[in-house]
Each structure stands twice: as C-alpha cells, then as structure tokens.
C-alpha positions as protocol buffer text, in pm:
chain_id: "A"
residue {
  index: 1
  type: UNK
  ca { x: -2472 y: -7217 z: -1307 }
}
residue {
  index: 2
  type: UNK
  ca { x: -2178 y: -7246 z: -1070 }
}
residue {
  index: 3
  type: UNK
  ca { x: -1820 y: -7234 z: -1170 }
}
residue {
  index: 4
  type: UNK
  ca { x: -1673 y: -7581 z: -1218 }
}
residue {
  index: 5
  type: UNK
  ca { x: -1428 y: -7736 z: -976 }
}
residue {
  index: 6
  type: UNK
  ca { x: -1145 y: -7991 z: -994 }
}
residue {
  index: 7
  type: UNK
  ca { x: -1079 y: -8314 z: -812 }
}
residue {
  index: 8
  type: UNK
  ca { x: -781 y: -8537 z: -848 }
}
residue {
  index: 9
  type: UNK
  ca { x: -752 y: -8890 z: -745 }
}
residue {
  index: 10
  type: UNK
  ca { x: -536 y: -9206 z: -794 }
}
residue {
  index: 11
  type: UNK
  ca { x: -674 y: -9549 z: -750 }
}
residue {
  index: 12
  type: UNK
  ca { x: -474 y: -9786 z: -950 }
}
residue {
  index: 13
  type: UNK
  ca { x: -476 y: -9792 z: -1334 }
}
residue {
  index: 14
  type: UNK
  ca { x: -607 y: -9460 z: -1471 }
}
residue {
  index: 15
  type: UNK
  ca { x: -791 y: -9636 z: -1743 }
}
residue {
  index: 16
  type: UNK
  ca { x: -1042 y: -9795 z: -1515 }
}
residue {
  index: 17
  type: UNK
  ca { x: -1072 y: -9496 z: -1287 }
}
residue {
  index: 18
  type: UNK
  ca { x: -1130 y: -9249 z: -1575 }
}
residue {
  index: 19
  type: UNK
  ca { x: -1396 y: -9485 z: -1710 }
}
residue {
  index: 20
  type: UNK
  ca { x: -1584 y: -9499 z: -1373 }
}
residue {
  index: 21
  type: UNK
  ca { x: -1602 y: -9143 z: -1335 }
}
residue {
  index: 22
  type: UNK
  ca { x: -1679 y: -9031 z: -1668 }
}
residue {
  index: 23
  type: UNK
  ca { x: -2038 y: -9143 z: -1667 }
}
residue {
  index: 24
  type: UNK
  ca { x: -2136 y: -8967 z: -1358 }
}
residue {
  index: 25
  type: UNK
  ca { x: -2387 y: -8686 z: -1381 }
}
residue {
  index: 26
  type: UNK
  ca { x: -2215 y: -8360 z: -1307 }
}
residue {
  index: 27
  type: UNK
  ca { x: -1881 y: -8472 z: -1414 }
}
residue {
  index: 28
  type: UNK
  ca { x: -1779 y: -8249 z: -1718 }
}
residue {
  index: 29
  type: UNK
  ca { x: -1436 y: -8378 z: -1805 }
}
residue {
  index: 30
  type: UNK
  ca { x: -1188 y: -8656 z: -1687 }
}
residue {
  index: 31
  type: UNK
  ca { x: -835 y: -8663 z: -1795 }
}
residue {
  index: 32
  type: UNK
  ca { x: -582 y: -8931 z: -1719 }
}
residue {
  index: 33
  type: UNK
  ca { x: -225 y: -8819 z: -1607 }
}
residue {
  index: 34
  type: UNK
  ca { x: 36 y: -8836 z: -1363 }
}
residue {
  index: 35
  type: UNK
  ca { x: 105 y: -8644 z: -1040 }
}
residue {
  index: 36
  type: UNK
  ca { x: 282 y: -8661 z: -714 }
}
residue {
  index: 37
  type: UNK
  ca { x: 628 y: -8730 z: -837 }
}
residue {
  index: 38
  type: UNK
  ca { x: 967 y: -8568 z: -880 }
}
residue {
  index: 39
  type: UNK
  ca { x: 1043 y: -8563 z: -1259 }
}
residue {
  index: 40
  type: UNK
  ca { x: 919 y: -8306 z: -1493 }
}
residue {
  index: 41
  type: UNK
  ca { x: 696 y: -8409 z: -1787 }
}
residue {
  index: 42
  type: UNK
  ca { x: 714 y: -8796 z: -1706 }
}
residue {
  index: 43
  type: UNK
  ca { x: 607 y: -9044 z: -1977 }
}
residue {
  index: 44
  type: UNK
  ca { x: 419 y: -9355 z: -1918 }
}
residue {
  index: 45
  type: UNK
  ca { x: 740 y: -9553 z: -1945 }
}
residue {
  index: 46
  type: UNK
  ca { x: 907 y: -9338 z: -1685 }
}
residue {
  index: 47
  type: UNK
  ca { x: 618 y: -9382 z: -1443 }
}
residue {
  index: 48
  type: UNK
  ca { x: 602 y: -9755 z: -1490 }
}
residue {
  index: 49
  type: UNK
  ca { x: 971 y: -9789 z: -1417 }
}
residue {
  index: 50
  type: UNK
  ca { x: 868 y: -9677 z: -1071 }
}
residue {
  index: 51
  type: UNK
  ca { x: 1149 y: -9426 z: -1005 }
}
residue {
  index: 52
  type: UNK
  ca { x: 961 y: -9090 z: -1071 }
}
residue {
  index: 53
  type: UNK
  ca { x: 720 y: -9140 z: -756 }
}
residue {
  index: 54
  type: UNK
  ca { x: 429 y: -9033 z: -986 }
}
residue {
  index: 55
  type: UNK
  ca { x: 82 y: -9181 z: -929 }
}
residue {
  index: 56
  type: UNK
  ca { x: -135 y: -9254 z: -1218 }
}
residue {
  index: 57
  type: UNK
  ca { x: -419 y: -9009 z: -1147 }
}
residue {
  index: 58
  type: UNK
  ca { x: -745 y: -8867 z: -1301 }
}
residue {
  index: 59
  type: UNK
  ca { x: -809 y: -8485 z: -1311 }
}
residue {
  index: 60
  type: UNK
  ca { x: -1188 y: -8450 z: -1284 }
}
residue {
  index: 61
  type: UNK
  ca { x: -1367 y: -8131 z: -1366 }
}
residue {
  index: 62
  type: UNK
  ca { x: -1713 y: -8121 z: -1207 }
}
residue {
  index: 63
  type: UNK
  ca { x: -2025 y: -7905 z: -1143 }
}
residue {
  index: 64
  type: UNK
  ca { x: -2075 y: -7864 z: -779 }
}
residue {
  index: 65
  type: UNK
  ca { x: -2438 y: -7784 z: -835 }
}
residue {
  index: 66
  type: UNK
  ca { x: -2485 y: -8127 z: -976 }
}
residue {
  index: 67
  type: UNK
  ca { x: -2232 y: -8350 z: -773 }
}
residue {
  index: 68
  type: UNK
  ca { x: -2068 y: -8264 z: -471 }
}
residue {
  index: 69
  type: UNK
  ca { x: -1691 y: -8312 z: -406 }
}
residue {
  index: 70
  type: UNK
  ca { x: -1797 y: -8557 z: -109 }
}
residue {
  index: 71
  type: UNK
  ca { x: -1992 y: -8766 z: -347 }
}
residue {
  index: 72
  type: UNK
  ca { x: -1693 y: -8797 z: -577 }
}
residue {
  index: 73
  type: UNK
  ca { x: -1480 y: -8904 z: -271 }
}
residue {
  index: 74
  type: UNK
  ca { x: -1738 y: -9175 z: -185 }
}
residue {
  index: 75
  type: UNK
  ca { x: -1745 y: -9289 z: -550 }
}
residue {
  index: 76
  type: UNK
  ca { x: -1350 y: -9318 z: -536 }
}
residue {
  index: 77
  type: UNK
  ca { x: -1381 y: -9558 z: -241 }
}
residue {
  index: 78
  type: UNK
  ca { x: -1662 y: -9757 z: -411 }
}
residue {
  index: 79
  type: UNK
  ca { x: -1431 y: -9832 z: -728 }
}
residue {
  index: 80
  type: UNK
  ca { x: -1095 y: -9928 z: -561 }
}
residue {
  index: 81
  type: UNK
  ca { x: -949 y: -10110 z: -273 }
}
residue {
  index: 82
  type: UNK
  ca { x: -803 y: -9837 z: -55 }
}
residue {
  index: 83
  type: UNK
  ca { x: -648 y: -10081 z: 188 }
}
residue {
  index: 84
  type: UNK
  ca { x: -366 y: -10206 z: -34 }
}
residue {
  index: 85
  type: UNK
  ca { x: -56 y: -10009 z: -22 }
}
residue {
  index: 86
  type: UNK
  ca { x: 88 y: -9940 z: -374 }
}
residue {
  index: 87
  type: UNK
  ca { x: -123 y: -10193 z: -561 }
}
residue {
  index: 88
  type: UNK
  ca { x: -473 y: -10259 z: -705 }
}
residue {
  index: 89
  type: UNK
  ca { x: -534 y: -10617 z: -796 }
}
residue {
  index: 90
  type: UNK
  ca { x: -249 y: -10730 z: -1020 }
}
residue {
  index: 91
  type: UNK
  ca { x: -103 y: -10392 z: -1072 }
}
residue {
  index: 92
  type: UNK
  ca { x: 182 y: -10324 z: -828 }
}
residue {
  index: 93
  type: UNK
  ca { x: 405 y: -10018 z: -768 }
}
residue {
  index: 94
  type: UNK
  ca { x: 392 y: -9675 z: -630 }
}
residue {
  index: 95
  type: UNK
  ca { x: 209 y: -9549 z: -943 }
}
residue {
  index: 96
  type: UNK
  ca { x: -104 y: -9739 z: -844 }
}
residue {
  index: 97
  type: UNK
  ca { x: -132 y: -9600 z: -490 }
}
residue {
  index: 98
  type: UNK
  ca { x: -469 y: -9479 z: -350 }
}
residue {
  index: 99
  type: UNK
  ca { x: -446 y: -9101 z: -317 }
}
residue {
  index: 100
  type: UNK
  ca { x: -635 y: -8784 z: -295 }
}
residue {
  index: 101
  type: UNK
  ca { x: -481 y: -8473 z: -411 }
}
residue {
  index: 102
  type: UNK
  ca { x: -673 y: -8178 z: -269 }
}
residue {
  index: 103
  type: UNK
  ca { x: -691 y: -7831 z: -421 }
}
residue {
  index: 104
  type: UNK
  ca { x: -785 y: -7657 z: -94 }
}
residue {
  index: 105
  type: UNK
  ca { x: -848 y: -7708 z: 268 }
}
residue {
  index: 106
  type: UNK
  ca { x: -1209 y: -7772 z: 241 }
}
residue {
  index: 107
  type: UNK
  ca { x: -1143 y: -8076 z: 1 }
}
residue {
  index: 108
  type: UNK
  ca { x: -881 y: -8191 z: 243 }
}
residue {
  index: 109
  type: UNK
  ca { x: -1128 y: -8180 z: 529 }
}
residue {
  index: 110
  type: UNK
  ca { x: -1397 y: -8371 z: 319 }
}
residue {
  index: 111
  type: UNK
  ca { x: -1154 y: -8638 z: 221 }
}
residue {
  index: 112
  type: UNK
  ca { x: -1030 y: -8691 z: 591 }
}
residue {
  index: 113
  type: UNK
  ca { x: -1405 y: -8679 z: 707 }
}
residue {
  index: 114
  type: UNK
  ca { x: -1498 y: -8958 z: 452 }
}
residue {
  index: 115
  type: UNK
  ca { x: -1195 y: -9177 z: 541 }
}
residue {
  index: 116
  type: UNK
  ca { x: -1275 y: -9131 z: 907 }
}
residue {
  index: 117
  type: UNK
  ca { x: -1661 y: -9220 z: 834 }
}
residue {
  index: 118
  type: UNK
  ca { x: -1559 y: -9528 z: 644 }
}
residue {
  index: 119
  type: UNK
  ca { x: -1312 y: -9632 z: 916 }
}
residue {
  index: 120
  type: UNK
  ca { x: -1579 y: -9589 z: 1202 }
}
residue {
  index: 121
  type: UNK
  ca { x: -1828 y: -9771 z: 997 }
}
residue {
  index: 122
  type: UNK
  ca { x: -1591 y: -10064 z: 937 }
}
residue {
  index: 123
  type: UNK
  ca { x: -1664 y: -10029 z: 555 }
}
residue {
  index: 124
  type: UNK
  ca { x: -1321 y: -10231 z: 480 }
}
residue {
  index: 125
  type: UNK
  ca { x: -1175 y: -10524 z: 681 }
}
residue {
  index: 126
  type: UNK
  ca { x: -835 y: -10355 z: 669 }
}
residue {
  index: 127
  type: UNK
  ca { x: -718 y: -10004 z: 746 }
}
residue {
  index: 128
  type: UNK
  ca { x: -756 y: -9748 z: 464 }
}
residue {
  index: 129
  type: UNK
  ca { x: -418 y: -9643 z: 341 }
}
residue {
  index: 130
  type: UNK
  ca { x: -515 y: -9369 z: 102 }
}
residue {
  index: 131
  type: UNK
  ca { x: -270 y: -9075 z: 97 }
}
residue {
  index: 132
  type: UNK
  ca { x: -431 y: -8734 z: 127 }
}
residue {
  index: 133
  type: UNK
  ca { x: -185 y: -8480 z: 2 }
}
residue {
  index: 134
  type: UNK
  ca { x: -192 y: -8128 z: -152 }
}
residue {
  index: 135
  type: UNK
  ca { x: -222 y: -8121 z: -529 }
}
residue {
  index: 136
  type: UNK
  ca { x: 91 y: -8124 z: -720 }
}
residue {
  index: 137
  type: UNK
  ca { x: 169 y: -8060 z: -1082 }
}
residue {
  index: 138
  type: UNK
  ca { x: -57 y: -8257 z: -1313 }
}
residue {
  index: 139
  type: UNK
  ca { x: 100 y: -8407 z: -1625 }
}
residue {
  index: 140
  type: UNK
  ca { x: -157 y: -8512 z: -1892 }
}
residue {
  index: 141
  type: UNK
  ca { x: -86 y: -8876 z: -2004 }
}
residue {
  index: 142
  type: UNK
  ca { x: -6 y: -8939 z: -2348 }
}
residue {
  index: 143
  type: UNK
  ca { x: -312 y: -8930 z: -2593 }
}
residue {
  index: 144
  type: UNK
  ca { x: -348 y: -9299 z: -2639 }
}
residue {
  index: 145
  type: UNK
  ca { x: -443 y: -9333 z: -2258 }
}
residue {
  index: 146
  type: UNK
  ca { x: -726 y: -9063 z: -2289 }
}
residue {
  index: 147
  type: UNK
  ca { x: -1063 y: -9227 z: -2313 }
}
residue {
  index: 148
  type: UNK
  ca { x: -884 y: -9555 z: -2331 }
}
residue {
  index: 149
  type: UNK
  ca { x: -1202 y: -9792 z: -2257 }
}
residue {
  index: 150
  type: UNK
  ca { x: -1424 y: -9564 z: -2470 }
}
residue {
  index: 151
  type: UNK
  ca { x: -1193 y: -9632 z: -2770 }
}
residue {
  index: 152
  type: UNK
  ca { x: -1184 y: -9997 z: -2699 }
}
residue {
  index: 153
  type: UNK
  ca { x: -1556 y: -10020 z: -2680 }
}
residue {
  index: 154
  type: UNK
  ca { x: -1572 y: -9847 z: -3016 }
}
residue {
  index: 155
  type: UNK
  ca { x: -1361 y: -10112 z: -3159 }
}
residue {
  index: 156
  type: UNK
  ca { x: -1501 y: -10411 z: -2955 }
}
residue {
  index: 157
  type: UNK
  ca { x: -1867 y: -10365 z: -2871 }
}
residue {
  index: 158
  type: UNK
  ca { x: -1858 y: -10676 z: -2630 }
}
residue {
  index: 159
  type: UNK
  ca { x: -1639 y: -10470 z: -2355 }
}
residue {
  index: 160
  type: UNK
  ca { x: -1850 y: -10358 z: -2055 }
}
C-alpha cells in the first residue's frame, strides 16, 4: 500500500464540499477548516466577518493507489461553479472562493492542466477564476462543522 497524500480545496461552504468528497473511494479522511488567510487560529465568526482572508476549505487525505490527485481535481470542478468570484450560490465573500492549495509542484501542474483542459473544452460558459496557490497553514474548523451533513442525516433521515 502506498503512503497517503493530501489535497486541499475551497469551493464554497465546506459542509457541502466535505460531504461530496467523503463518499469517494480512496478518500481516507476529509476535514473542514480554514486556510489562505492572515490571522492565526481563526474562528468561524472571524472568517465570516471577511477580514481574515481565509477560505473555507477541506483537507483531504487520499490513497493515490485508489484515486489520483487529478481525479480529485476534476471532482472539485464537478461540485461547484468555478466561474464565480468569491461566491457559491447565495454564499458571498472571500471565504467562499474557489481555490486549490497545492502541496508540491506536481499538484500545481496537475491543477493548472485540468483548468487548461476544461477551459479549452469550453466546459463552462464563463472563465474559470479558481485560485491555484501553494498550501498555507490549515486551521481545523470547530468540531460542530466536522461531518456536518452526516450529523444532520443522523437526526433527519430525509436529507440527501
């Protein structure tokens, strides 16, 4: 078995992003948190105020023998609109930006190639605005944000 790897993505509210990645074969763990900002140990309230510049992100631990980083990047572009700057649906603010934080140059190249392929293929009617940046400090979100939709489903079996 290979050593696990990490990916970090922001694509709007981390509750939805976490839930979408959690069910993928080869994904070992998904943690909601904050990254890309300028405040140490931000809280959800700090990030929501919009003055920390953090994005709501998920840190994904995956087994590259089962799923590739490229497949995870393609999945990211399936689950959100990468053409809206600092927003996903009704959620507006820099914390909801579309971002790929890469851990190494290989991840950067893969992310840029996927964006180029999607752009060339006219996958979206508007330009992709997804930020591709080196990984920054990851701050785990408060416990009540972790596995948020799983917890809701346990209480309300009628949710997705």
